[in-house]
C-alpha positions in Angstrom: 126.2 203.1 212.7 129.5 203.3 210.9 128.9 200.2 208.6 125.7 202.0 207.3 127.8 204.7 205.4 126.6 204.3 201.7 129.7 205.3 199.8 131.7 202.2 198.7 129.0 199.7 199.2 127.3 197.6 196.6 123.8 196.3 196.6 123.2 193.3 194.3 119.6 193.7 193.2 117.9 193.7 189.8 117.2 197.2 188.4 117.6 199.6 185.5 120.5 201.3 186.9 122.2 198.0 187.6 121.9 197.2 184.0 123.4 200.5 182.7 127.0 200.6 181.5 129.3 201.8 184.3 130.8 204.6 181.8 127.3 206.2 181.2 126.7 206.3 185.2 130.1 207.8 185.9 129.6 210.5 183.0 126.0 211.2 184.1 126.9 211.7 187.9 129.7 214.0 186.9 127.5 216.2 184.9 124.7 216.1 187.7 127.3 216.9 190.4 128.5 220.0 188.3 125.1 221.2 187.6 123.9 220.9 191.2 125.8 223.9 192.0 123.9 226.1 189.4 120.5 225.6 191.2 119.9 228.9 192.9 116.1 228.9 193.4 113.3 226.6 194.5 112.2 225.6 191.0 115.7 224.3 190.2 116.2 222.5 193.6 112.6 221.2 193.3 113.5 219.6 189.9 116.8 218.1 191.4 115.0 216.6 194.4 112.4 215.2 192.1 115.1 213.7 189.8 117.0 212.3 192.8 113.9 210.7 194.3 113.0 209.1 190.8 116.7 207.8 190.4 116.5 206.1 194.0 113.2 204.4 193.1 114.6 203.0 189.8 117.6 201.7 191.6 115.6 199.3 193.8 117.9 200.0 196.6 115.8 199.6 199.9 114.8 203.0 201.1 115.5 201.9 204.8 119.0 201.1 203.7 119.5 204.5 202.2 118.1 206.3 205.3 120.3 204.5 207.5 123.3 205.5 205.3 122.5 209.0 205.4 121.9 209.4 209.2 125.6 209.8 210.1 125.7 213.1 207.9 122.5 214.7 208.8 124.1 216.3 211.8 126.5 217.9 209.4 123.8 219.0 207.1 122.1 220.6 210.0 125.1 222.2 211.3 126.0 223.7 208.0 122.4 224.9 207.5 122.4 226.6 210.8 125.5 228.4 210.1 124.0 229.9 207.1 120.9 230.8 208.8 122.4 232.7 211.6 125.5 234.2 209.7 124.2 235.2 206.4 122.7 238.7 206.7 120.9 239.1 203.4 117.3 239.8 202.7 114.6 241.0 204.9 114.9 240.3 208.8 112.7 237.5 209.8 113.5 237.0 213.6 115.8 239.0 215.9 117.1 236.8 219.0 119.2 239.3 221.0 122.7 239.4 219.2 121.5 236.8 216.6 119.2 237.6 213.7 117.6 235.3 211.0 117.2 236.9 207.6 115.4 235.5 204.7 118.5 235.2 202.6 120.2 233.0 205.2 117.3 230.6 205.5 117.2 230.1 201.7 121.0 229.7 201.5 121.0 227.2 204.2 118.1 225.1 202.8 119.8 225.2 199.4 123.3 224.3 200.8 121.7 221.4 202.7 119.8 220.1 199.6 123.1 220.1 197.7 124.8 218.2 200.2 122.2 215.6 200.5 121.7 215.2 196.8 125.6 215.1 196.2 125.9 212.2 198.7 122.8 210.4 197.3 123.8 210.6 193.7 127.5 209.8 194.1 126.5 206.8 196.5 124.1 205.4 194.0 127.0 204.8 191.5 128.7 202.5 193.9 125.4 200.9 195.1 124.4 200.1 191.8 127.9 199.2 190.3 130.0 196.3 191.2 133.6 197.1 192.2 135.0 195.2 189.0 132.6 196.9 186.6 133.5 200.2 188.3 137.1 199.7 187.9 136.6 198.8 184.2 134.5 201.8 183.5 137.1 204.2 185.2 139.8 202.6 183.1 137.8 202.9 179.9 137.2 206.7 180.5 140.7 207.3 181.5 142.2 205.3 178.4 142.7 208.6 176.3 145.1 209.9 178.9 147.4 206.9 178.2 148.7 208.9 175.3 150.4 211.4 177.6 151.7 208.7 179.8 149.0 208.6 182.5 148.7 205.1 184.0 144.8 204.8 183.4 144.7 201.2 184.7 146.6 201.8 187.8 144.6 205.1 188.6 141.4 203.1 188.2 142.5 200.3 190.3 143.5 202.6 193.1 140.2 204.5 193.1 138.1 201.5 193.0 140.1 199.8 195.9 139.8 203.1 197.8 136.1 203.1 197.4 135.8 199.4 198.1 137.5 199.6 201.4 135.6 202.6 202.8 133.0 200.5 204.5 135.6 197.9 205.6 137.7 200.5 207.5 134.5 202.0 208.9 133.6 198.5 210.2 137.1 198.0 211.7 137.0 201.3 213.4 133.7 200.4 215.1 135.0 197.1 216.3 138.1 198.7 217.8 135.7 201.4 219.5 133.8 198.7 221.1 136.8 196.7 222.2 138.2 199.8 223.8 134.8 200.7 225.4 134.6 197.2 226.8 138.0 198.1 228.6 136.5 201.2 230.2 137.2 204.0 227.5 134.2 206.5 227.3 133.5 208.1 223.9 130.2 209.6 224.5 130.4 211.6 227.8 132.7 214.4 229.2 133.9 217.6 227.6 134.5 217.7 224.0 138.3 217.8 224.5 138.2 214.5 226.4 136.1 212.9 223.7 138.7 213.9 221.1 141.6 212.6 223.3 139.8 209.4 223.6 139.6 209.0 219.9 143.4 209.4 219.5 144.2 205.7 220.7 142.0 204.5 217.7 144.4 205.8 215.1 147.4 203.4 216.1 145.3 200.1 215.6 143.5 201.5 212.7 146.6 202.4 210.8 148.2 199.2 211.7 145.1 197.3 210.4 145.2 199.5 207.1 148.6 198.8 206.5 148.1 195.0 207.3 145.2 194.8 204.7 147.2 196.7 202.2 150.1 194.1 202.4 147.8 191.2 202.3 146.0 192.7 199.2 149.3 193.3 197.5 150.6 189.8 198.3 147.2 188.2 197.0 147.5 190.1 193.8 151.1 189.2 193.3 150.4 185.5 194.0 147.8 185.5 191.3 150.2 187.1 188.7 148.9 190.5 188.6 151.4 192.8 186.7 149.3 195.7 185.6 146.8 196.2 182.8 149.0 195.6 179.8 148.0 192.4 177.9 145.2 191.7 180.3 141.8 190.6 178.9 138.4 191.2 180.2 136.0 188.6 181.5 133.2 191.0 181.1 133.3 193.4 177.9 131.6 196.8 178.6 128.8 197.4 176.1 127.2 200.6 175.4 123.5 200.1 174.7 120.5 202.2 173.9 119.5 202.4 177.6 122.9 204.2 178.2 122.2 206.7 175.3 118.5 207.5 177.1 120.1 207.7 180.4 122.9 210.1 179.4 120.3 212.1 177.3 118.1 212.4 180.2 120.9 213.7 182.4 122.0 216.1 179.8 118.3 217.4 179.5 118.4 217.7 183.3 121.3 219.9 183.3 119.8 222.1 180.5 116.6 222.5 182.5 118.5 223.4 185.6 120.4 226.0 183.9 117.4 227.5 182.3 115.5 227.6 185.8 118.5 229.4 187.2 117.4 232.5 185.2 114.0 232.5 186.8 
């Protein structure tokens, strides 16, 4: 299950989103993540859901792959929704279950928060699903380039961020391998009280940290052996080009932000 996490994975298929400049995708997703929190009614949330669905279809990423990727977070979404349903006491009373009561405002708030969580995960994941790690690094570096004037190491920051994203699925796969190895030796992660399950997870930390440090050292040695000394003086094999498609994509995202802001007033 752990290897099905969406964030950090890249699916090399042919689609409109794959052909877009990584800078336009990064700017667009930043705007969309910001404006999602302005949606406070069904009209705005319906527009966001429709836009997210169309974007997923345009990415040509298999729907089954996306579904497997969001399954691990569905329990978190449901738990968050339940918290708002039972703890928010706004609006008219719908159901009274002894000391617990469900109000209209709690149901609405729980559904809106759930939609926001799912949309945030899907939109941010689409950036890595449709952008290779190298192109993502180049896009981040290009966007952070103006910060070099105030001494910010743009290239190093972009490299660290892209490596972190790239190694998320790798570390999750490593965690699953360690869990299976310990389960084969009699460790039980699925039964017993919650305190016992948490204690059973503690032995995972030591081999996982050792593996992480080992991978980091191997990566550093490999980069040093290939003559990597930072971004100064380096040339690009693939030069980023901002085309008319990127103008249209960014314009659509800006229009989306304006529409959500207008629907907020309804």
